[in-house]
N, C-alpha and C positions, 0 to 999 in steps of 0.2 A: 683797795685792791691788792691782793697778794702779789709779791714780786715773782716774776717769771724767771726761773733759773734754767739756763741751757745745760744740756748734758755735757759732762766734761769731755775735752778732746780725747780722741782714741788713745793717745800716748800717755794720758794722765789718768785714764780709767783702768785700773789694773785688773787683770785676769790671773787666776791662779794656774798652776801647772796642768790642771785638767780643763782649763778654758772657762772656769766659772767666774762671773763678775762679782764685784762687791756691791751689794744693794741694801742689805739689812744690817742694823747694828742693835745688839742687845747690850744695854749699859747698866751695870750694877751700881747703885748709888750708896749701898751700905751692905756690910757683910753680916750684920746682926739680924736676928729674927726672934719674934716672941713665941713662935711655935718650935716644936722639936719633932717634926714628922720623921718617922723611922726611915723612909726611903730617901731622905735628903739630909737631915741634920739630927741624927739620933742622939737622944739625951745622954746615953751612956758613953758617947764618944766626943760630944761637943759641950764645952763648958757653958754655963748659963750666961756668962758675961761676954761670950765670944763676939767680937766685932763692935762692941760698944765704945771702945777707945778710938777716937777719931783721928789719931795722930798720923796714920798713913793714908787716910781717905782723901781723894781728890777734892779740891775746893770747887765751888760753883764756877769760879773764873776758869779753872783748869778744865772742868767738864765742858763748858761752853766752847773753849778753844778746841778741845778734842772733837766735839760734834761738828764744828765748822770744818775741821780738817777732813773728817769722814764725808761730809756733804760735798766738799770740793772733789772728792774721789768717786762720787757717784752714789753714795748712800742716800736713799729716799725714805726708808722706813726706820723709825727709831722706837725702841721699846725700853722703858725704864723698869729695872728689876732690882732684886736684892739677893740674899736676905729678904727682909720685908721692907720694901721701899718707903712705906708710910712711917717708918721709924726715923727717917731722915728729917731733921728739923728744917722748917721753912721750904718744904718740897714744892708747894705751889709757886714760890718765887723762882725756883730752878725751872719748873715747867714753862713758865712765862718766857724765860730767856731762851729756852730751847725751841719753843713754838715759833719764835720770831726769826729763826735761822733760815736764810734762803736755801731752798732745795729740800728741806725736810717736809715731805708731803703727808706723812702719817706718823703721828705721835701717840703712843699707847703706853699702858702701864699694866704690869702683872702684880697682883697682891693677894694675900690670903684673905683679905676682906674684913678682918676682925676690927680694924681701926677705920674702915672706910666711911662709916656713917658721919663721922666728925669732919671728914676731909673732902667728900665727894663734890660739894658745890664749889669750894675753893679751887679744886683741881679743874673742874669744868670751866670756871671763870678765867683760869690762867691759860686755857687753850689746849688742855688735854683732849684728844679726839676719841680714844677708845679705851676700854677697860677689859681686862681678863681677870677673873677671880678663881682661885684654886678652890675646888669644892669636891672632896673625895667621898662624902657621905652626907645624907640628910638626917639619918638617925642620930640623935644627940649623943648617945653613949659611944657609938661607933666613931662619930666625928671627933669626940674628945680623945679617944684612944689613938686615932690616926694623926692627931696634932701633938702627940706625945704628952697628953694630959694637960695641955695648956689652953685649948680653944673651946669656945662655946658656939655652936652652930647658930644660935639665935643672934649673936653679934654679926655674923656674916650675912644672915638674911636681912637684918636691919640695914647693913651697908648696901646690899643690893637694892633695897627699896629706896634708900637715899640717893643712890646713883641714878636710878631711873627718874626720880623727881628732879634731879639736876640736869637731866637731858641726855644721859648716856643710854645708848641702845642701838642695836641689840648688844647685850653684854655676853661675853664668852665665859663659859664655866669650864675649867680644866679639871678633868677627873682622871687620875692615874689609877688604872684598874689592876687589882691583884687577885688572883684566884684564891678563894677561901678566905679572903680578907675583906674585900668590899665589892666583889662582883655582883652581890645581890642588890646593890644600890644602883645598878645601871638603869633599870626601868623606872624606879622612882625618880631619879634625877632627870630622865627624859620627860616624864610626865610633868614635873615641876617646871622645867624649862619651857615646855609647850604652853603651859598655863600662863607663865610670866613673860613670855616673849624673849627668853634668853636662848643662847645657842651652846649646846654641850660639845666639848671636844674630849673624846675618850682616848686616852694616851696609854699605849702599851708600857708596862713596867720595864724600865731600862736599867742597865748596869752602869749608871752614871756614878763617877767617883769610885771610892774604894771602901766606904764605910757603911753601905746600906744593906749588906748581906744578900746581894742579888741572887735569886734562884730562878732559873729559866722555867721551872715547873710552876711558878706563880704568874707567869706571863699568860694573859688571855689574848689570843690573836684577834686582831680587829675583825677578821672575817667572821669569827664566832659571835662577837658582839653585834655586828651588823645583822647577822641572821636572827639573833634574839630580838632585836628591835624591829626588824622587818616582820617577824611573826606577830608582833603586837600592833605595830603601825606600819603599814607598807611604805617602803622607801623607794626613791628613784635617784640614781646617780646624777651629780651635777658636774659640769665641766669646770676645770680650775679657773679661778679668777685671773691668775697670772702664772707664768712659768716659775717653777720652784715653790709653789704653794705647798706647805708642809702637810696640811690635813686633806684627806680625801673626803669631799663633802657630799652629803646626801640630803635630799628634801623629803619631808613627809608628804606622801601622795595626797593626803587630805588637806594640805595647805597649812599644817600646824608648825611651820618653821623648818629648821634643818638641824642636822647633827654632823659632826666630823670625826674622823678617825686618824690618829697619828700612829704610824705603824713602823717605827724605827727598827723593831726586832724582826717582824715577819715580812716586811716589804720595805727595805731600806731605800732612802731617797737621796743618798749622797750625791748622785750625779748632777742634781740641780740645786745643790745647797749653795746659797750666796750670802750666808749669815756669819757675821763676826760677833765676838763677845769681848767686852772689856770689863774687868773686875773693878771693884771700888777703889783699889789702890793703883789703877792705871796700867794693868797688864792686858795685852791683847791676846786672846785665845782664838785660834782659827777653826776650832771644832769643839763641840760640847764634850767630847771625849779626849781632848788634848791633854798631854802630860805636862807641858811647860808653856808659859806665856811669854810674850815679847814685852819687855818693860818699855813703856812709852814716856816715862816721866822726864827723862833728859830732853827728849825731842819736844815734849810739851813746854818745857821751860824756854826753849828756843822759839817754838811756834812756827807758823808759816811754812816755808818750803821744807824745813828740816822735819817737821811733823809729818807732812804729806809724804815725804820720801821714806820715812821710817814705816809708816802704815803700808804704803805701796809695796815696799820691799818684803815685808812680812807676808802680805797677801800673795805676791807673785811666787813666793817660795812654798806656798800651801799645796799639799797633795793629800790632805786628810780624806779618808773614806772609811772610818772605823766601823760603821754599821754594816758595811759590805764585807768587812774582814772579821766580824765578830765570831769568836770560836776558833779562829786560826791562831797559831802561836804568835804571829806578828801583831795580833791585836789584843787578845784577851789578857795576856800576862803583863802588859805594860801599865805604867802609872797613868792615872787619869785625874783630872782636876775635879774637885768636889762640886756638886751641883750648887750648893749655897753660895759659892764664890762667883758664879757666872749666871745665876738666875734660870737655869734649866733651858 
């Protein structure tokens, strides 16, 4: 029987300056990726060997201490990211250690899926609960272009099949939609997901980082996507599963599953954001659009109370609401962390 972990006392469960609690952690286990998606890690800006040197990367022991500290402060949802997390050697070993931490109720992983076929069963056996696979196109030529010429959609589809055989499901498919780039893939992806029992999350193209050449004209608002899908398969809105849920969820009226829309540009959700991010080298970022991180490595070396105090202090000082400020001088001109460092 799983251990029952009480919620942390009120004085140890930090809230930020806007009253938002700390509940979710996205943890990057590696900065390297085998793709060069233009909106995240464009090949003309990022070297092929970026992140392959493990010198500054947190060890498994440090990662476990880190997650235990976050769990003591109220984190219940943990997602492993990258880069591409399946490039991290012995990842199932790390998953098993994290799955055993008291308080972590939801352990998930986001991957580009290209290496998933070889690892799906081991990850499931280790205790991974959920999978999200990035899939911006089903068309092979379009997919290859969107992966920076590095990916084969057949590998991702094989990974999805292996994951389903291993017992993962429903698997979420993340699609970043760009007008004139892959918005014609919206309906094919929905049809694919309905047939296979997956759930698509359509994500508005965001100005994450500074190297993706973001152009608001390429943003397709979620309302437009919802209308397109509704015209083909009628939809009905679903109530959120929990406060702060990022995606607005809709069910297909015919019972063919559901879709979700992440609308950071057209309908910001900063007010309910309770998500922290830690990079592979141990820096805490309190927002996807943060400019600087809080270095946790010294506190990690001490562990225990020192680590908890460092995390709590950083969270209590948080006032981030970039998506609500987007376009204002205070927001758009500032430095922002690159997506591949904190996993999106």
